C-alpha positions in Angstrom: 89.4 70.7 137.7 89.7 74.3 138.4 93.1 74.1 136.5 91.0 72.9 133.7 87.9 75.5 134.5 90.5 78.3 134.4 92.9 77.0 131.1 89.5 76.6 129.4 87.7 80.0 130.2 91.0 82.0 128.8 91.4 79.5 125.7 95.4 78.8 126.6 97.4 75.7 127.2 99.2 74.3 130.6 102.6 75.7 128.3 101.4 79.6 128.5 100.5 79.1 132.2 103.7 77.5 133.1 106.2 79.2 130.1 105.1 83.0 132.4 105.1 81.3 135.7 109.2 81.2 134.6 109.5 84.1 134.0 107.6 85.5 136.6 110.0 83.6 138.9 113.4 85.7 137.5 111.8 89.1 137.4 108.6 88.9 139.6 107.0 90.5 136.3 105.3 88.8 133.9 107.3 90.7 130.6 105.1 92.7 128.0 104.4 90.8 124.9 106.7 92.7 122.5 105.0 91.5 119.3 104.3 93.7 116.8 106.7 96.5 118.5 109.1 97.4 115.1 109.2 99.1 112.1 108.3 97.4 109.5 110.8 96.7 106.7 108.6 98.1 103.8 107.9 101.4 105.4 108.4 104.4 103.0 110.8 106.7 105.0 109.2 109.9 105.8 112.0 112.0 103.7 110.6 110.0 100.5 107.3 111.4 101.5 108.3 115.1 102.2 110.0 114.9 98.6 106.6 113.8 97.2 104.8 116.5 99.3 107.4 119.3 98.3 107.4 118.6 94.8 103.3 118.8 94.2 103.7 121.9 96.6 105.7 123.3 93.7 103.1 123.2 91.1 101.1 126.9 90.6 97.6 126.3 91.8 94.7 127.5 90.5 90.9 128.5 92.5 87.7 128.6 90.1 84.9 130.6 90.8 82.6 127.3 90.8 84.5 126.1 94.3 84.6 129.5 96.2 81.8 129.1 97.9 82.1 125.4 99.1 83.9 124.8 102.9 87.0 122.9 101.4 87.7 124.7 98.2 89.6 122.7 96.1 92.2 123.7 93.9 93.4 122.9 90.7 96.5 122.7 88.8 97.4 123.3 85.1 95.4 121.6 82.1 98.7 120.2 80.7 99.0 117.9 83.8 98.2 115.1 84.8 99.5 112.2 87.4 101.4 110.8 85.2 103.5 113.6 84.2 103.9 115.1 87.6 105.0 111.8 88.9 107.5 111.8 85.8 108.6 115.0 86.4 109.3 114.4 90.3 111.2 110.7 88.8 113.0 112.5 86.6 114.1 115.7 89.5 115.6 112.4 91.6 117.1 111.1 89.2 119.1 113.6 88.1 119.9 114.1 91.6 121.4 110.9 91.8 119.4 109.0 93.8 119.0 105.5 94.1 116.1 103.9 92.5 115.5 102.2 95.9 115.1 106.1 97.4 112.3 107.4 94.5 108.9 106.5 95.2 106.5 104.3 93.1 103.9 105.6 90.8 101.2 104.6 93.4 102.3 105.7 96.2 102.8 109.0 94.7 99.3 109.3 93.6 98.0 107.6 97.1 99.8 110.9 98.5 98.1 113.1 95.8 94.8 111.8 96.3 94.7 111.4 100.3 97.0 114.5 101.1 96.5 117.3 98.7 92.5 119.0 97.8 93.8 119.3 94.1 92.4 118.3 90.3 93.0 119.1 87.2 92.1 122.4 85.1 90.0 122.1 82.1 91.5 123.4 78.8 89.0 125.6 77.0 89.2 123.1 74.4 88.0 120.9 75.9 85.8 122.4 77.7 84.1 124.6 75.1 83.6 121.2 72.9 81.5 119.7 75.8 79.6 122.1 76.1 78.9 122.3 72.2 77.4 118.8 72.9 
């Protein structure tokens, strides 16, 4: 009766208790659960992430007078750039260096790092901003 109450309270089977008792008899302690303690096989290496960060930091940034008073100042890249263009430059650089494709980040990873780690936008060109004022 007590055994059934114990197993039902913990929501475990008798086999689980038996196996843990066997483990404790061998070493005196119940072993630590080691599930989920390995590095995921699809985790992007830090060296690739740092390559993306270095490349993004290499572009000149601009500050507009509209964002000077904000606490977290947003910086802007040139109007001739967009995320597709800067990713293409990143990819081209590392392909020219001879890195295998497996060592070059995918576009979505590049955009994720750009959007989450950097407070950057793209400057509007004068043509675009003047045109939008007329309308």
